[in-house]
C-alpha positions in Angstrom: 81.8 -152.7 180.9 80.3 -155.1 178.3 76.8 -156.3 178.6 76.4 -159.9 180.0 76.4 -162.6 177.4 73.0 -164.0 176.7 72.6 -167.1 174.6 69.7 -167.6 172.1 66.7 -169.3 173.6 66.8 -171.8 170.7 70.6 -172.4 170.3 73.8 -171.5 172.0 74.7 -168.6 169.6 74.9 -165.1 171.1 71.5 -163.4 171.3 71.3 -160.1 169.3 67.6 -159.5 169.9 66.4 -159.1 173.5 62.6 -158.6 174.0 61.0 -158.1 177.4 57.2 -158.2 177.6 55.2 -157.7 180.7 51.6 -159.0 180.7 49.4 -158.9 183.8 52.5 -158.3 186.0 54.3 -161.4 184.4 57.7 -160.5 182.9 58.6 -162.7 179.9 62.0 -162.3 178.2 63.0 -163.6 174.8 66.6 -163.7 173.5 67.2 -164.6 169.9 70.3 -164.9 167.7 70.2 -163.2 164.2 69.2 -166.5 162.5 66.3 -167.2 164.8 65.2 -163.5 164.8 65.0 -163.6 161.0 63.0 -166.8 161.1 60.6 -165.1 163.6 60.1 -162.2 161.1 62.1 -159.7 163.1 64.0 -157.4 160.7 67.6 -156.8 161.7 69.2 -153.4 161.4 71.2 -153.0 158.2 69.5 -156.0 156.5 66.5 -154.3 154.9 65.1 -156.0 151.9 65.9 -154.4 148.6 62.3 -153.5 147.8 62.0 -151.7 151.1 65.2 -149.7 150.4 64.0 -148.8 146.9 60.6 -147.7 148.2 62.3 -145.4 150.7 64.5 -143.9 148.0 61.4 -143.3 145.9 59.7 -141.5 148.8 62.7 -139.2 149.3 62.7 -138.3 145.6 59.0 -137.5 145.7 59.1 -135.5 148.9 62.0 -133.3 147.9 61.4 -132.2 144.3 64.1 -129.9 143.1 63.1 -129.0 139.6 64.9 -126.5 137.5 67.1 -124.1 139.3 68.1 -120.4 138.8 71.4 -120.3 136.9 72.6 -117.5 139.1 71.8 -118.5 142.7 70.6 -122.1 142.4 67.2 -121.3 144.0 64.3 -123.6 142.8 60.6 -123.0 142.3 60.1 -125.4 145.2 62.2 -123.1 147.4 60.0 -120.1 146.2 56.8 -122.0 147.1 58.0 -122.9 150.6 59.6 -119.6 151.5 57.7 -117.1 149.3 61.0 -115.5 148.4 63.1 -115.6 145.2 66.8 -115.9 145.6 68.0 -113.1 143.2 66.9 -110.9 140.3 67.7 -113.6 137.8 65.0 -115.9 139.4 62.3 -113.7 137.9 63.6 -114.7 134.4 64.3 -118.3 135.3 60.8 -118.9 136.7 58.9 -116.4 134.6 56.3 -119.0 133.5 55.5 -120.2 137.0 56.2 -117.2 139.1 54.5 -114.7 136.8 50.9 -116.0 137.5 51.6 -116.2 141.2 52.8 -112.5 141.3 49.8 -111.5 139.2 47.4 -113.1 141.7 49.2 -111.6 144.6 49.0 -108.1 143.1 45.4 -108.2 142.0 46.0 -109.1 138.3 48.9 -106.7 137.7 52.0 -108.1 136.2 53.8 -104.7 136.1 54.6 -102.3 138.8 51.5 -100.2 139.7 52.8 -98.7 142.9 53.7 -95.1 143.6 56.1 -93.2 141.2 57.4 -89.7 141.3 54.9 -87.2 139.7 57.4 -86.2 137.0 57.9 -89.8 135.9 54.2 -90.7 136.1 53.3 -89.1 132.7 56.2 -90.6 130.9 55.5 -94.1 132.4 51.9 -93.9 131.5 52.7 -92.8 128.0 55.3 -95.6 127.6 52.8 -98.2 128.9 50.1 -97.0 126.5 52.5 -97.1 123.6 53.5 -100.7 124.4 49.8 -101.6 124.6 49.0 -99.9 121.3 51.9 -101.6 119.6 50.6 -105.0 120.8 47.1 -104.2 119.5 48.6 -103.0 116.2 50.4 -106.3 115.8 47.2 -108.3 116.6 45.2 -106.2 114.1 47.6 -106.6 111.3 47.9 -110.4 111.9 44.0 -110.6 111.9 44.0 -108.5 108.6 42.0 -105.7 110.3 43.7 -103.0 108.3 41.3 -100.1 109.2 41.8 -100.8 112.9 45.6 -101.1 112.3 45.6 -97.6 110.6 43.8 -96.1 113.5 46.3 -97.6 115.9 49.2 -96.5 113.8 47.9 -92.9 113.9 47.5 -93.0 117.7 51.1 -94.5 118.0 52.4 -91.7 115.8 50.8 -89.1 118.1 52.3 -90.6 121.2 55.8 -91.0 119.9 58.0 -87.9 120.4 59.0 -86.3 117.2 62.6 -85.2 116.4 61.7 -81.5 116.9 60.0 -82.2 120.3 63.1 -84.1 121.4 65.4 -81.2 120.4 63.1 -78.7 122.1 63.1 -80.7 125.4 66.9 -81.0 125.4 67.5 -77.3 125.0 
């Protein structure tokens, strides 16, 4: 059943705005057509001014930043910040510059795995990590023209690297 027809209080057009106000027990009803409602400053649904619509669109863009996404799973850094989880293994590469420092802070400054490893693998892993560190130091020393330091590092690296005879002995 349709609502009863109410004319505008100012003209005979159908009222589209119906306002009932009760003050001190007195009920006051106002019925306005679209034209008179607009003149009274009442915003009609679906007729928002363009600047208001643009402002709302700008707010949506600011509140939902997407940023670069992982090429594999589409996960964004914003998703990582809100959930604390990465979407896949490729996310570590895609967000290396932003996720790396976060992981280091979470793990007490460590950027590489420092957890438990099998005893057999521990020596090899430590040797490989030391070798990588010495290679970086060697590169820095050479670029800074610290040739004596570079020679010392070269000798330490030579001692750490397995020789051809040691490799053949271990294989037999």
